[in-house]
DOGU-364645 format. One record per residue: residue in one letter; y, z, x of N, C-alpha, C, O in turn. Coordinates in steps of 0.001 Angstrom, whole numbers, plus 524288, in hexadecimal, padded with zeros to 5 digits. Atoms other than C-alpha are relative to their C-alpha. Example, Ala and Ser with C-alpha at 12.3 -4.5 7.8 and 13.67 -1.06 7.14 Angstrom:
A7FB5A800008037A7EE6C81E788300C804B080000803848049D8029980790;S7FB5A7FFC47FCCC7FBDC81BE48356680442802DA7FCFE80896803837FEFB;
***
This chain:
X7FB5C8000080345800008000080000804DF800008036E804BA801BF807E9;X7FB1B800167FD1580E1B7FDEE804338024F805798003880225808667FC68;X7FDAD7FAD37FF3E814E0809E2809A8805EB7FF698005E807DE7FC4B80377;X7FA518007E800118234F80BC7806D080263802CE804B28002480679806D8;X7FD3F7FD8D7FBA382D0B80F328115F80189805927FEAF801E4808E780222;X7FEAF7FAAB801A4830D481B1F809517FB74803B6800F77FC318081B802C6;X804A07FCB47FF1F822E48204C809ED7FF1B800EA805D27FD9B805308076F;X800A97FF797FA548224281DBC81883803CA8040B8022180253807688053D;X7FC0B7FC457FE3182EDF8252481AC07FEA1805877FE4A7FF4D809438013E;X801527FADD8021E82A4483046812257FB9E802898032A7FC0380718804A6;X804667FDD37FD1B81D4F832088193B8018180100805B07FFAC804BC8081A;X7FE477FF327FA95823DF830788266B80316805138008280276807F68044D;X7FCF47FB257FFD482D5383B758233F7FC81804C27FF4A7FDBF808FA8013B;X803A67FBB3800E8821D6843E481EE07FCA980128804D07FB3D805A5805C7;X803BF7FF5F7FBB9819828419A82AF8802557FF4D8056C800438015B8093E;X7FDBA8011B7FAE58226E83CE5835DA7FD3D7FB9F802DF7FE9B7FA7280754;X802F18043F7FD82818E4831D5838C7803547FB168005A807447FA967FDA3;X7FD30804E37FF5481D6C8246683D2B7FF957FC827FB367FBFD7FD0F7F810;X7FFD48036D8049B820E6819DE8333F7FAFE7FCCF7FF6D7F8DA7FC587FB25;X804AB80347800488156581137836B97FB3E803327FE5D7F8148016F7FB34;X804697FC9F8015A80BBE81C8C835EF800348019E7FA457FC34801C27F79C;X7FF617FE668057681142820FC828E07FE967FB857FC557FBCF7FC437F87A;X8011D8048B80353810A9813598231F7FA247FEE07FFD67F7FD7FDB67FBB2;X805A1801077FFC3802A18118B827B07FCF5804027FCD87F948802A67FA0F;X802BB7FBDD802D07FE6681EAC82228800B57FF727FA1A7FCFA800247F726;X7FEFE800B08059B804D681C2F814EF7FD037FB4C7FDCE7FB047FB737F96F;X802D7804A5801C37FEC180EB5814127FA31801307FF5E7F7CF7FFBA7FB75;X8058C7FEAA8003D7F11C813E98171B7FEE2803E67FB9C7FA98803FD7F96F;X800C17FC05804107F32681F0380D608019A7FE087FAA2801B28010E7F6E5;X7FE4680241804F97F7C2815B5802938048E8030C7FDA1804C6803E37F8E6;X7FB587FD5C801E18049281D04801AB7FF5C805C77FEE2803198084E7FD39;X800F87FA73801017FE3C82A908006C8023D80331804978003E802F5808F5;X7FD557FD2C7FBD58075C83399808147FC7E8040E8029D7FC738047A80767;X8035F7FBF17FDC87FD8E83EAE809D27FBDA7FD968038F7FAD27FF8A807D5;X803FB8029A7FCE17F3148356980EAD802617FDB2804FA800027FDEA80928;X7FD5B802457FB777FCD182EA0817B3801458043980409800C480355808BC;X7FEE67FBAC7FC70800D983BCE81D727FB0F801AE802D97FB35802ED8077E;X804F97FE917FD847F28083EF481FF27FE877FC0E804397FCA57FD8680866;X80133804107FC317F0B3831EF826DD80352800A9804EE80160800398094E;X7FC8B7FF387FB847FC818347082F7C7FE55804BF8032B7FE7B804AC807F9;X801A67FB3E7FD527F79784219832977FB037FF04803267FA8F800C68079A;X804EF801297FD4D7E9F983D2A83624800FA7FCB6804E47FE9F7FD9D808FC;X7FECF803497FB7D7EF9E832CB83F0C802D58031E80437802148023C808E2;X7FD537FC9F7FC487F86583CF1845417FC2D8035B802FF7FCC480421807B4;X804047FCD47FD757EC9B8457A848117FD0F7FCD3804147FBF27FEBC80859;X802E8803567FC667E58383A1F84E69803357FECF804E1801367FEF880940;X7FC9B8012B7FB8F7F12283691856EB800A7804C78037080084804688083B;X7FF527FB247FD0F7F32F844C185AC97FB3280136803477FBAC802FC807B9;X804D97FEEA7FD307E4EC8461C85EB77FF8C7FCA2804E67FD9B7FE6C808EA;X8003F803857FB867E60383A5D867C28037D801D180475802A08006A808FA;X7FC3C7FE567FC127F136840F686EDB7FF28805A0801C38029C807F58042A;X800F57FA6E7FF077EAE784E518706E800048017A805BF800C08060D80709;X800427FEB77FA727E9DA84D4387F448052F7FF0B802D0805747FF8180797;X7FAEF800EB7FD907F82684A16881A4802D9805238011380193809317FED3;X7FD087FB507FE8C801C9853AC8879A804DA8007F7FC998079D7FCAB7FBB2;X7FB547FEF28031680C55859F787F3A803AC8037480330802E9808308038E;X7FC627FD1B7FCA98179985DE4888098056C800777FD9D808E1802DE7FFF0;X7FB0E7FF91802C5822C185C8887E4C7FF05802A87FABD7FA9E8042C7F98A;X800C37FD9F805208251B8621B870D4804D6802C07FE0580935801A67FFB2;X7FBB77FD438029482D5E86B34868AC7FE91805BE7FF5F7FA64807067FD5B;X800AA7FA5F800B782EC187A068690F80491801F37FCAF809198014A7FE26;X7FBF37FDEC8036B836308806E85DE67FF1F805CF7FF197FAB2807AF7FF3C;X8004C7FA5B800CF8394488EB385B43803738016D7FB56807777FEF37FA66;X7FD397FE9A804CB83DE08958F84EE27FF1E805C47FEC57FAF2807EC7FFCF;X800777FA92801B6840868A331849B7801CE800737FA59805E17FE5D7F8E1;X7FE7B7FEB180555840C78A7B083B9A7FEF3805CA7FF3B7FA75807807FF6A;X800B47FA6E800AF8431F8B60D8394A7FDD280281804E680005801F580923;X802767FD467FB9D83A298BE04841F87FB5A7FD028023E7F7EE7FF54804B3;X804548031F7FDE78310B8B2CB8457A802327FB2C802B8805707F85D8008C;X7FE58804977FD02833148A87884FF27FB337FD56802447F7567FFE380393;X80475802EF7FDEC82A1B89DB7854BC801E17FB13802BC8062A7F921801BA;X7FF07805067FD7E829A9891CC85D737FB0D7FCB57FFBC7F6B27FEB28002A;X80458803B88006782129885B685C11800EE7FB91803D4805587F9C580479;X7FFB3804747FC7481E3687B0D865FD7FC297FBCF7FE507F7887FCDA7FD8E;X803508048A800FC8190786D92862BE800D77FC378047D805437FAAA80591;X7FF9E8035C7FB698160D864F086E727FEC07FA507FEA87FBDF7F9287FAFC;X801188059A80079815F98562B86FBB800487FD9C80576800E58006780954;X80057802887FADF8157884C1E87A9C8054D7FE988025B806097FF2380714;X7FB0E801FB7FDE18236F846EF87BE2804B0802D17FDA080468804E97F94E;X7FB3B7FDA38020F8313884C1C87A63802577FCBA7FBA58054D7FEC07F871;X7FE198035D8043E8342F840718719D7FE12802107FAC1801208029A7F714;X802317FDD1804CE82B08845D686736801EA805957FF3280333807197FAD1;X7FE657FA858006382EBF853F986A3E80579800917FDC080695804497FAE9;X7FA997FFBC801DB83D0B8511C86768800CE7FD687FAB88052A7FD4E7F8B2;X7FF99802A38050683A14849CB85AE1800FC803C47FB817FEEA8081B7FB75;X7FE8F7FCB58047F83F9D84F3A84E2D7FB33801CB7FCF77FADD806577FB6F;X8049E7FEAD8031D8327C84ED2847277FC978040A802CB7FA6F8078D80050;X803377FC5A7FCFA82B64855FF8521A80260805767FFEB7FFA1809557FF27;X7FD517FAF18001883590860C7852BA7FFB68026C7FA937FEE6807217FA05;X800427FE168055F835B0861D5843E37FA99802357FECB7FA298063F7FC38;X8054F7FE10800DA826DA8635C843AD7FF4580553802AD7FD0B808EC80065;X8006B7FB067FD388279686E1C84DF3802E98044A7FD178010B808B57FCB8;X7FCEE7FC2E802EF83233874E2846067FD24801B77FB107FD3D806537F9B1;X802E37FEB0804C7829F18744A839A77FB75803B38013D7FA55807517FE47;X8044D7FC8E7FE6581E8B87A76840E58021A805718013E7FFCA8095E7FFB5;X7FDA77FAF77FEAB827668852584642801C0802E27FB11800E6807977FA91;X7FE447FD94804E582D53887A3838CE7FB68802757FD1A7FBC9806CD7FB12;X804AE7FE04802AF81FBB8893D833137FDD8804CF802CD7FC19808888004E;X8020A7FB987FCED81BAB8925883E2580344804EC7FF2B80127809357FE9D;X7FC8C7FB80800D38278389B1E83C687FF70802107FA6B7FF3F806CB7F993;X800917FE5F805768262089B4582D977FAFB8030E7FF337FAD7806D07FC34;X805187FD6E80096817DA89F3F82EEC7FF5D8049B803BF7FB878077D8036F;X8006D7FC127FBDB81A938A87783A617FAC17FF84802D07F7D0803448036C;X804F88013E7FD7080F5D8A1EB8416D7FF5880318805058031B8040A807DE;X8011F7FCB17FB78808B98A9E584C067FD507FD228047F7FCB27FF56808B9;X802D0802CC7FBDA8019F89F5D853D0800A07FA257FF63802187F83E7FB38;X7FFBC805B48002580162890EE857467FBF77FDD17FC3F7FD0E7FA117F970;X8040A801DE803A27F4AB88F2B84FCD801D08007E7FA5B800B87FD187F723;X7FDFE7FF558054E7FB4189491843A68042A7FBEE7FECC8044F7F9CB7FA7E;X7FBDC803E5800BE806EE88B888457A7FDAD7FAAD7FEC97FFA97F7DF7FB6B;X802628052B800B77FE1087FA08463F7FE197FF197FA717FDCA7FA9D7F8BC;X802158008D805487F8C988254838878041F800C97FBC3802EA800767F71E;X7FBE47FF2D803E1805EA884F9831FF801307FAF77FD038012C7F6B67FF42;X7FE9880479803408098687BFB826C1805CD7FECE800958090E802558004D;X7FA9A801B17FFBE816058742382866801D97FE337FAA47FEEA7FE687F6D6;X7FDB68015E8051181F0386F3581DB37FD057FBAC7FD337FCCC7FB997F865;X802CC8045F80277816F1862E581B6B7FA528014B7FEC27F7647FDED7FCF8;X805587FE638014080A5C86AB0819E17FC3A7FF86804857F7DB8018180438;X80366800847FB70804C88671B827277FFED805038032C803B4807FD80330;X800197FBCA7FC36800428713C830CC802FE7FE46804E08035C7F99D80600;X7FCC18012F7FB778089A8721383D0F7FD227FC9B803FE7FF547F8D0805FA;X802F6803067FC2D7FDDF86D038460E7FF347FA657FE2C7FF7D7F6C08014B;X800BF80541802297FB558617783D06805047FCD480061804DD7F81F80159;X7FAF5802B27FF9D809DE85E3183D04800F07FE1780592802F07F9CA80661;X7FF5E8018A7FA87809FD85DEF84BDE7FC717FB628013F7FE0E7F7AA803D5;X803B38043F7FF057FDEF8555784C41801D57FAF07FD7A801657F6C17FFCD;X7FE0D804AA802AA803C184BFF84253804A47FDAD802EC805077F8EC80387;X7FB7E801E97FD068106484B1F84A047FE377FD5E80508800A07F996806C5;X80235802677FB578083B84809856097FE367FA737FECF7FF127F6DD801E5;X801C58052E801898022D83CA384ECE804787FC3D7FF068040B7F79080012;X7FB6E803468012980F82837AE84AA8802A97FE3980508804217F9AB80583;X7FD2C801477FB34815A18382F8583B7FC967FD72804237FE877FAC6807A2;X8037E8020C7FBF9809978346F85FF67FFA98036E804C47FD61801D8808B0;X8003E7FC647FB9D80B3F8403C868E77FCA1804B77FEA77FC558065C7FA25;X802D47FB1F800B68028984BF186AD2803E98045D7FEEB808098049A80162;X7FCAE7FB868014C8087B8583A864C57FCAA804DE7FF847F81C8049C7FDFC;X802CE7FB0D8004F804A8866828654E80394804437FDE5807F3804F77FFC5;X7FD697FB31801AE808EE8726685DA17FE2E80420803D67F9FA8065F80336;X802057FD8B7FB3C8084A879FC86A3E801BA80598800E17FF03808878038E;X7FE0C7FACF7FEBF810678865886A368022F802E07FB54804A28008A7F7EA;X7FDC27FCC480426813EB8919A8613F800AA80598801FB7FD0A807DD8042D;X7FEE17FA8D7FEB981A5189ED3863B78032C802697FB9C805FB7FFA87F8D8;X7FCCA7FD65803F9820488A8E985AB2801718057A801D17FECF807D180517;X7FE697FA937FF6A827918B5C885AE1801628020B7FA9D8037E7FF327F75D;X7FEDB7FDBA8051D828EA8BEFA84F778029F8054B800B8800D980882803D3;X7FD297FB197FFA5832908CA0C84DAD805E07FF168000E807B17FAAB7FF7F;X7FA498005E80002841118CCF184E658021A7FE478054D7FF6B7FE9880947;X7FCF98011B7FB3E84B098C84B858667FDAD7FBA78035C7FD507FC2B80821;X8021F804857FD31845068BB2885C118042B7FBC480060806E17FAA27FC91;X7FC98804837FF3A84D158B01B861CF7FCBE7FB73802087F9237FC348051E;X802EA804A97FE68848338A227863AF803AF7FC34802BE8086A7FC43801E1;X7FCCA803847FCC984CD18978786CF87FD147FAEB801067F8AD7FAF0802F7;X801F3805437FECC84A73888D986DDD803557FE0380483807EA7FCC0803C7;X7FD06801207FB4584E7B8857387BC0802D27FAC07FF9F800597F6A27FF53;X7FC9D8049980037859E987BCF87B2D7FEFC7FCAA7FB298009E7F8267FAE6;X80159802CF804D9854D5877F186DA77FD2C7FADE801167FDCC7F7077FE43;X802F2804B47FE9E84BF186E24874457FA67800227FE037F78C7FC4E7FE91;X805327FF778025A83F8D8732E86D9C7FB837FF60803E27F7597FD6580286;X8042D800347FC21837C68740D87A327FEB180561802367FAA48060C804B6;X800B67FAB37FE07839298829487D7A80276803C57FC23807128034C7FADB;X7FE077FC3C803CC83A8688DDC873F67FE5380581801827FA3780647803E3;X801377FA8B7FED883ADF89CA28753480151803697FB498046C801F37F7EB;X7FEE17FC07803ED83AD68A89E86C728001B80542802C67FCDC8064B8062A;X7FF807FAD87FD9983F278B65887030800F6804137FBC880419803437F83B;X7FF3D7FBA68039C83E298C31C868CA80200804B8803037FF9D8065E806DA;X7FDB77FB627FD8F846D68CE9F86C7D7FED9804DA7FCBA7FD4C804847F830;X801057FB10802B68457A8DCE8868F480450801617FC228037E804767F889;X7FB987FF158037D852D98DCE186260802BC7FAD37FEEA802097F705801C4;X7FD37804C78015785B748D2D685BD68046A7FEFE803DE807D68024B80498;X7FBD5801C07FC8F863F18CB828659E7FF3C7FA20800AE7FC707F85C8042C;X800D1805A880035864E38BD08862B5801727FD608052A7FE917FA0980715;X7FE49802797FB1E86C7B8B96D86EFD7FC2A801188046D7FAB67FD9080759;X803B97FEA47FBDF8634E8C0C8878037FAD17FD357FF287F8767FB3C802DA;X804E8802A880127857758BB2E87122800307FA47801707FC6D7F8268038C;X7FF658058B7FEBA85CAB8AD65872B37FFF47FF2D805E97FD847FB83807D8;X7FFD78008C7FA4785F7B8AF70881317FAA0800EC8026B7F9227FE378061A;X805417FF0F7FDE1851FF8B50A883B87FC677FB6B7FEB87F90C7FA02801DD;X803158049F8015C84C028A98387C778012A7FB8C803CA7FD9F7F8AA8054A;X7FEA2803F87FC21853778A083885AF7FDBE8016A8055C7FC0F7FDFB80846;X802597FE267FB1984ED58A8C9891387FA3B7FE7D8003E7F85A7FC8F8043A;X805918015580046840C38A6D688CEE7FF367FA2A800C87FB907F88380370;X80067805AC7FF68843068983488BF6800E67FE5D805A87FE0B7FB1C807BF;X7FE75801AA7FABC849738972E8995A7FC628020A8043B7FB377FF3C807F6;X802BE7FD657FBB98414B8A0AF8A1597FA1C800727FF397F764802858029A;X8059D8004380140833D489EFE89B077FCCB804AE801FF7F9488040480537;X803057FB627FE5D82ECF8ACFC89CC07FA4A7FF8C7FE667F9027FCF77FA8C;X805978001C80149820178AEF689CDA7FE62804C07FCD27FA2F804D77FA7B;X8013A7FB40802F2820AB8BC78896A980505802FB7FEF7809008021080180;X7FB707FCD78015282A098C6328908E80162803BA80476805EA8041580605;X7FF317FC487FBC4828548D06689B4A7FB0880051803487F7227FDC280219;X8047C7FF9E7FC7A81F0C8D43D8A6307FB0C801B47FD297F6C97FFC27FE40;X8048B7FE0B802E4816288DB8F89CCC7FD7B7FBC77FCA87F8DF7FC237FB54;X802048042780365814AA8CF26894AF7FD3A7FBA5803087FAC27F842800AD;X802A5803F97FCD180FA38C6E58A00A7FA298013A8001A7F8A98058E80191;X805A37FF057FFF2800E28C56D89EB17FE1D801A88056B8000E7FFBC80960;X801F97FE187FAFF7F9448CC8A8A9447FDBE7FB91803447FE1D7FBA880810;X802368046B7FD1D7F27E8BFDA8ACE5804437FD02802E5803697FB1C8073B;X7FB9A802AA7FD747FFC68B9C68AFE7801FD803468048E8031F8012E808BB;X7FE4B7FC897FBC4803E68C5A78B7E87FC4C7FFA1804AA7FE017FF4180925;X803EA800397FBCC7F7318C52B8BFA78005D7FAE780301800147FADC807CD;X7FFB48051B7FD737F87D8B6A98C25E804F77FF7C80334804D47FD7780790;X7FB0F800497FD20806D48B7AD8C6527FFC680353804F6801C7801C38090C;X800717FCA87FB63803B18C2F68CF837FC767FD7C804187FD8F7FDB0808C5;X80393802AA7FC697F85D8BB6F8D562802CB7FB96802E1802397FAFF8079E;X7FD01804427FD9C801298AFB08D7C5803FB80225803DB804C47FFF28080F;X7FC1A7FD9A7FC9D80B958B89A8DD897FD8C801DF8051E7FFDD8014380949;X802BC7FE2A7FB52801C18BE928E7057FEB57FB63803947FFA77FB9F80849;X8017A8048D7FCDF7FCD88B1418EB80804C87FD6D8027D804A27FBD680706;X7FB3D802687FDEA80A958ABE48ED168023C8035180467804188013B80851;X7FE087FC757FBF080E9E8B7DD8F4EE7FCC77FF7D804F87FEEB7FF4E80945;X80368800A17FB6A802D08B67E8FDE2801267FADC802D1801857FABA8079C;X7FEE6805187FDAE8059E8A8129000A8052B8001D80301805957FDEC80744;X7FAEB7FFBE7FD72813CB8AB04903567FFC6803348050B8023D801CD808ED;X800767FCC07FB4E8102B8B5BD90D047FD277FD15804577FEAA7FD6C808E4;X802E4803177FC228065F8ACE8913DB8037B7FBB180228803AB7FAD6806E2;X7FC8E804437FE5A8100F8A19E9142E804528020280397805AC7FF7A80772;X7FBDD7FDA67FCBD81AA68AA80919BF7FDF88012880581800AA800258095B;X802557FECC7FAEB811978AEF5924B07FF0B7FB06803227FFFA7FAE9807D9;X8010C804F77FD6280DB98A0E6927D78050A7FDA780225805357FBE88069F;X7FAF48023A7FE5F81BEF89C4A9286880217802EF804C3803F3800868087C;X7FE127FCE27FB9081FA68A7829317A7FCDF7FEEB804F47FF177FEAF80937;X803538010D7FB76814128A4B793A71801357FAAB8025A8014F7FA0F8071F;X7FEC28053D7FE13817728964393B57805557FFF6802B2806087FD6F806BA;X7FAD47FF937FD8F825AF8997893E367FF8F8028D80563801FF800D480928;X800BD7FD287FB138215C8A2FD948CC7FDB37FC80804397FE9F7FD48808E0;X80254803AB7FC3F819B0897E794F0D803CB7FBB780198802737F855804BC;X7FC05803CD7FE8B8264288FEE94FF07FFAA7FAE27FD0C801B07F6E87FED8;X800A5804BE8032A822C28861F945568030A800A97FAE9802FC804D27F87F;X7FD197FFED804FD82B4F882B6939B57FC187FFD57FB767F9507FBF47FAE1;X803CF7FFD98045082352886D892D99800B07FB897FC197FCE77F9DC7F9A6;X7FF0680438803C4829CE87C3A925577FD697FADD801967FC857F7727FE53;X80273804D87FE3182392871C192DD17FA1B7FFF07FF207F79D7FBD87FF89;X805B97FFAD8006D815BC8768F92B507FE5A802927FACD7FA36804FD7FA78;X801267FD5D804F28164387B3291D1F7FC007FD297FCA27FA437FF4B7F8B0;X80422802CA802C780C9B870B9918777FDBD7FBD480392800457FA3180751;X80280804047FCBE8031A866D291E258032A7FAF78000C803A37F86E8041C;X7FCDF804CE8004B80B9385B8391964804D980068803768063E7FCB380630;X7FB577FF427FCC0817A18613691FF67FEA17FFF0805C9801857FDC6808F6;X801A57FFDB7FA7F81040863A692C9A7FF4E7FA6F80210801507F91180636;X800F38055E7FE4B80BBA8558A92D67805127FCEC80059805F17FA0680415;X7FB00802CD8000C8192485050929C680376801B380486805F07FE6E80708;X7FC9A7FE087FBE482032859169337A7FE0A7FE9480577801237FE0380919;X80230801DE7FB01816E28553893E7E801AD7FA5E800E18034E7F8ED8052B;X7FE84805847FFA28199E846DC93B99805C77FF4F801348074C7FB92803D1;X7FA588004D7FF0A828498497E93BD8801868023C8055580600801BA80702;X7FEE47FDB97FAE98273085077948E58026C805627FFB98044C8076E803A6;X7FDAF7FAC7800A282BE685D659434D7FC1D8045B8014A7FD95808E7801D7;X8041F7FC207FF2C81EEA86427945E47FBD77FDA48037B7FA247F93B8029B;X8042D801F17FC9A814EA862CB950C27FAAF801357FD8A7FA29804BD7FA51;X805427FF13801FA8067F861F194DEA7FE098055D801BA7FB26807FA7FEE8;X801A67FAE97FDF98048286DFA9565C8022B8046C7FCA27FF5E8081A7FB4F;X7FDA17FBF58035080E108760B94E4E7FDA97FFF67FA7F7FD098040F7F80F;X8025D8007B8053280814870DF941B17FABE802C57FFE27F98A8059A7FC30;X805217FD7C7FFB77FA8E87552945EF80095805E8800BC7FDA8808FE7FE7E;X7FF047FA717FF207FFF28824494ABA801A1802B17FAEC7FFD0806F87F9B1;X7FE2E7FDD180500806E18848993DB57FB7A8008A7FC267FB36804587F93A;X8047F7FFD0803817FA52881779365A7FC8A804AA801407FAAF8075E7FDBC;X8033E7FB907FE5C7F2C188B7E93E4880296805327FE9380003808DD7FCD3;X7FD1E7FB37801597FD65895B293C4D7FFAB801097FA237FEDB805787F876;X8004E7FF80805B97FD658932192DA57FAD38025B7FE577FAA9806207FB5C;X805357FE4C801A07EED6894F392C4B7FEEC8059B801A57FCF4808BC7FE92;X801297FACA7FDEA7EDE48A102934DC8036B804287FD68801848084A7FBDC;X7FC5D7FC29802427F9F98A7DD92F8E7FEE0800E87FA3E7FEEA8055B7F869;X8010C7FF888059D7F6CC8A509921577FB1D803477FF167FB0F806A67FBA8;X804E17FD14800A97E9028AA47922C1800C8805C3801457FEEA8092F7FE75;X7FF297FA8B7FE607ED718B688929F68036E802E87FC0E802498075C7FAA4;X7FC667FD6B803A57F8B18B97B9209A7FD5D800FE7FABF7FDFF8052D7F875;X802A77FF748050E7F0718B7299145E7FC1E804828001A7FB41807117FC1F;X803E27FBD17FF897E6528C0D69197E8028080558800B27FFDB8095680046;X7FD797FAFF7FEE07F06B8CB4891C61804F8800E67FCCC8089E803777FE9A;X7FB727FF39803607FA0C8CADF911238002E805A67FE107FC2A807BE7FC73;X7FF807FAA0801F47FF488D86390D5E7FFBA800137FA03803507FE447F75E;X8010F80042805957F9BB8DA4A8FFBE8044B802887FCB6805DD800697F8B1;X7FC0B7FD4580317803DD8E41B8FB188050D7FCD67FF9D8078B7FCA47FB81;X7FB488033D8000680F158DB3F8FF027FF557FB667FC41802E57FA1D7F94A;X801198046880380808BC8CFC78F7EB80068801BA7FA51802C37FF0A7F71A;X7FFD97FDF980558806FD8D8058EBAD8059E801157FE46807157FFDD7F9DC;X7FA967FEAD8015C8151E8DCB08EC06803467FB247FEF58064A7FAEF7FB38;X7FD18804E3800CD81AA98CF0C8ED8A7FE457FD567FAFA801827FB4A7F812;X802088026B804CA811CC8C9FC8E2B380208802CA7FB2980332800497F73A;X7FDDC7FD028046E816668D4E88D9B0805B07FE7C7FF0F807727FE2A7FA98;X7FA97801BB8008A824518D0BE8DC678005D7FAAA7FD6C803D07F9B57FA37;X8001F8053080272820FD8C2C78D8CC7FEAE8006B7FA2D800E17FD9C7F6F4;X801707FF478057981AA68C76C8CC358049E802257FCE380581800977F86C;X7FB627FDD880296826CE8CF4E8C8E6803FD7FBAF7FEEB806857FBAC7FAD4;X7FC6D8046B800D682EEA8C2EC8CAA37FE027FC7A7FB9E801127FA607F890;X8024A803178043C825818BBB08C1BF8017E8025A7FABD803017FF857F728;X7FE937FD6F804E8828008C5CA8B717805CC7FF2F7FED38073E7FE1F7FA5E;X7FA5E80096800C7836BA8C4E38B91C8015C7FA777FE39804D07F9BC7FAF5;X7FEDE8057C8014A836918B6118B8257FDAC7FE587FAC97FFB87FAD37F83B;X802FF802048047582CF48B4EA8ACDD7FF9F803937FB467FDDE801DA7F724;X800007FC728047C82E258C0EE8A41D80573800017FD9A8094B800FD80052;X7FB01800DB8029D838F28BF0089A1C803E48046F800EC8085E8036A80258;X7FC487FBA87FF9283EF28CCA889AAE801F7800BA805938062E802E78065C;X7FE867FF497FA8083F638CC508A9AA802EB7FB528023A805357FBB980670;X7FD55804A17FE08844F48BE9B8AB29805E3800DF8005080815804017FD66;X7FA477FFC77FFC6853108BCE58AF438022C7FD517FB24800BD7F8E37F9EF;X7FDBF80222804D485AEE8BAC78A2CF803937FB6C80157806FB7FBE6804B3;X7FD62804E17FEA5860578ACDD8A2E1804FC7FEEC7FCF0807C77FB317FE21;X7FBB0801688037D86AC98AD938986B80405804637FF73806598051D7FB4E;X7FC327FBCA7FFFA873608B91389C288055D7FE23801C3806767F974801C9;X7FAA1801357FE70881698B9AA8A0F2800AE80008805EC80502800CF807DD;X7FFA88002A7FA5087E3D8B8B58AF627FD7D8049A802AD7FC168044480744;X802957FB727FDAD8788E8C6268B19C7FA277FF06800637F7AD7FD517FCA3;X8059A800A97FF5D86AED8C59F8B73C7FD2F804A97FDAB7FDD2809117FF7B;X802EE7FBE080287862178CD738AE657FB0A7FDB47FDA77FACB7F90B7FC7F;X804D4801D58026A8546E8CC8F8A8F6800D47FF767FA1F804C2801407F801;X7FFBE8008C805AF851D08C90389AD58000E805637FD6B80303806507F9BD;X800357FABA8022F84E648D731898028053C802C9800B6807098057F7FD2C;X7FAEE7FD897FEFC85B208DBC989E47804397FDBC7FC84807A1800917FAA5;X7FC37802778038D862EB8D1F38965C7FFAE802697FA92803AE803C37F844;X800A77FDCD8053685D368D719889AD801DA805A87FFC4804558073E7FBF7;X7FE577FA847FFE085F8C8E54188D8F805ED8007C800558082B804507FE7A;X7FA4C7FFE17FFB186DB88E1F789092802767FF557FA9C806EF800DF7F9BF;X7FE19800AF8055C86F1D8DE4C882337FEA8804AA7FC93801C08065F7F950;X801EE7FB90803198671F8E96887C867FB658024B802F97F7A67FF878042B;X8040A7FD987FCC585EBE8F322883ED7FA927FFA47FD9A7F6A58001D80058;X80518800498029B854008F1A5879C07FE5F7FA647FEA97FA6F7F9917FC08;X8012880574801428543F8E2C2878F67FBEA7FDD4803C67FCC97FDB980880;X8043F8021B7FCC9847808DCC687DE37FDBF7FB1A7FD7A7FEFD7F9CA7F905;X802C3804958020683F298D0A487C467FAB3801BC7FDEF7F7AB8043E800B3;X805057FEA680267833C68D25E872F47FBE67FBDA801577F77D7FD1D802CA;X803B8804447FF1382D788C50A874B6802FE7FAE5800BA8078D7FA747FF43;X7FDB2805397FFA1830188B6DB8781B7FBA17FBF87FFEA7F71F7FD2A80113;X80396804697FFEC8298E8A99C876B4802E57FB448022A807A17FABC80180;X7FDB7804AE7FDA082BD389CC987DD27FC1C7FB8B7FFC47F7757FC4F800B4;X8037C804917FFE58265A88F0D87C6E803347FB4D801DE807877FA5380001;X7FD6C804A97FDFD829EB882DD883FE7FC167FB8A800817F76B7FC638014B;X8033E804AB7FF3D824C287506884C9800097FE42805BA7FCD77FB0980753;X7FF7C801A17FA8B828ED873CB893067FBBC802658035A7F9ED806BC80256;X803BE7FDEA7FC3281F598756C89E26802FE80394803B8806C1801E580631;X7FD347FC3E7FCB78237A881B38A58F7FC4480284803EF7FDE5805CB8070D;
***
């Protein structure tokens, strides 16, 4: 049967599918809108399945607060062209609206929420994937519940969002801390919140790095004492190049190699354990300062160097951070 342009426009506005796809579906469905929508959905599923192994490095992250509930949703896609599209952003917003209205507690729950058109959120994402030809994933969901929450969409670009909850109402402070979280990407609220496995791994790395530095320092001093420039023998490639340039003799190169091996072995076998432990503890303390939100240097003050915790106390001695959430599409 012939399909009118009015019907094509109507179904296109309902589904977001391309004109050719809509016309084909309506023709095959003999003008039955429900059947045509099912055909478009089935084709979208098939297209999405074909793209399941593609990488999704772009997308849209939105955040919203209503009353004492705030949430953020991330939907990923392949290109920024699709990510910046009005329909893609609108779909993400509809999913977020549904999540906030339902006060959803998990990503799995969000995926099954009904949207305005009756579709489940996951089905809407899959259908949009079929329409655009790109792989899409409903990939991220976070929420905070309670009083004194502030939300932040970094530069309103929909690629990085944060939420912060304070112990007392202070909109300006909450907004600044939300920006701090966006800029400084803390791994935990405070030292106590850092998982023990992370602490153990960071300390282990700190110990190994300290040992390597102590051995390297001893080697450099030994080579200097032998009258050889350590910079000329810091790698095999440099040694060969510097010999060819006449900056280093073969005899000195061989001598430096022997000194390296002997000094490194002797120093590694006689490292002072207590000193290594103390230096490693200092490195771990710096890790906490750089990565724990309350200990980080506050980035949005008036020039005074103070930690985030000190900034809050300067406003109110009882003002603290209860919780925060952060989600970004960028590789960090």
